[in-house]
N, C-alpha and C positions, 0 to 999 in steps of 0.2 A: 385852822390846824394848830394844835398846841405845839409850842416849842419847849423841849425838855433838855436839861443839861446834865452831863455825867458828873457825879461827885467824885472827889479823890478817894474817899474810903470805899466807894462802890455805891451803886444805886443811882437814882435820878432825882433831880430837883425839877419840879413841875408846878405850874408853868413858869417859864422864864419870859421876860419882856421881849417881845418880838420886834424886830426892826423891819419896816416895810421894804420890799424890793422894788426899786424904781425901774420903770421901763426905759428902753433906749430913748434918748432925746427928751426925757421928762425933766421938768423943772426940779432943780435940787434946792430944797428950802434952806434958808440961811442957818437955821438951828433945828435941833431935834434929830433923833437917831434914824438913819436911813442906810440902806445898802444900795450902792450905785453899780451899774454895769461896768465891766472892765473898760470899755471904750470911754465912758464918761470919766472914770477915774484917771485914765491916761491923759485925756484932754485937759482935765483940770487939776492934775496932780499937785501943782505948786500950792494951790489954795486948799485942796481937800485933805492932803496928808497931815495937816496940822489940826484937823478937827477930830477930837476923840469920839464923837458920836456919828462918824461916817465910816462905813466899811465898804467892801467890794463884794459883788456876787459874780461868780464865774459860770458861764454856760459850758456845756460839755466840750465844745470845740475850742474854747479859749486857751491861750497860752499863759499858764500861771507864772512862768518866768518873766513875763512882761512887767510884773509888779516890781521886780528888781529888789532894791534895798528899801523901797518906800512901802513897807508892809503896814496895813492898817491894823487896828485892834481886833476887828472882826472880819472874817472872810466866810462867805457862804458859797457853797458849790451846789448848783441846781441840777438835780436829776430829772430830766424830762421824761424818762422812762426807766423803770427798774432794770431793764435789760441792758442799759448802756453803762458800762463799767468805767468809763473814762474819768469819772469823778473820784474814784478810788486812786487812780494814778496821780491826779492833780493834788489830792490830799497828801499823799506820800511825798510828792515833789516839794510841796510847801513846807512840810514838817522836816524832812530829812535834808534836802538840798538847799532850800532857802532859809532854813532855821526859824520858821514861823512859830511863835510861841503864844499867839493870841487865840481867840475863840474860833474854832473851825466848825461851821454849821453845815449839815446836810439838809437841803430843802428840796421840795418838789415831790417826786414819786418815791418816797422812802417807806419801805416795808419792814415789819417786825422781823422777818427772816434775815434781813440785812444788818441787824443791829450789831452783832459781834464783828462782822467784817468791816463795818464802818469805823468802829473803835480801833480795830487793828490797823487801819490805814491812817488814823490820826484825827478823826472827827471826835468832838467832845460835846456837841449840841446837835439836836435832831428835831426836825419839824415833822412830826408824825401825822398820819392821815386822820382827819376828823372821824371820831367814832372809834379809833383804835384803842384797845385796852392797854393802858400803860403798864399794867402788871405783867402782861405778856411780853411787852417790849423790854422791861427790866429783867425778866427771867431769861430772855434770849441773850442778854449781855453776859450772863454767867453760865450759859449752857455747857460750855466746854472748859475743862480744867487745864488742858495742855494744848500747845500749838506746835506745828511742824516746821515753821520757818520764822525767821526774824522779820519784824515789821516795825512800823512807826510807834507802836505801843510799847516796844521794848520788852515784851513778854519773853521769858526764857524758853527757847525751843526744846522739845523733848530730847533731842540728841545731846544737848548740853546737860540735861538732867541724868541721862544714862551714861554719858562719857565726858565728865567734866574736864578731865586732863586734856583730852583731844580738843574740846571746844575752846578752852582758854588758849591753846597753842595756835588754833586756826584764826583767832580774832586778830 
């Protein structure tokens, strides 16, 4: 599955170097980029937090707030099924409440139809399904020009465009 990253001016950079997701209780190599499960990160936090090539991956039921102030450079949120939306909540929590500024990857069952919603909740890298057309994925990112609510991407909601004086007073 190729990993693609969102560019600041828009569009995707593909492919991006992927970091393997280690399984629970797997050996963590002393060097090289890896993503460890949250439990492994918490158990070895003192040594892992200083490694720039080690990140964390979260499963749908994991508590992102357990990372606390020791946020790695890369966090991956694994979508086991496209119908499970808990990863969106974890992403917003990381970006908005915990102040995570690193790379936030959506991995697992990630579909083209989810592209815009993933970016709105804070993801900036995506592991798209093998054989997916990246042109369609990129097109999905810009499919809508307005949004209805505020989100982690800080896009201006349509109400603020229509009533700027009301919106600035409400903030």
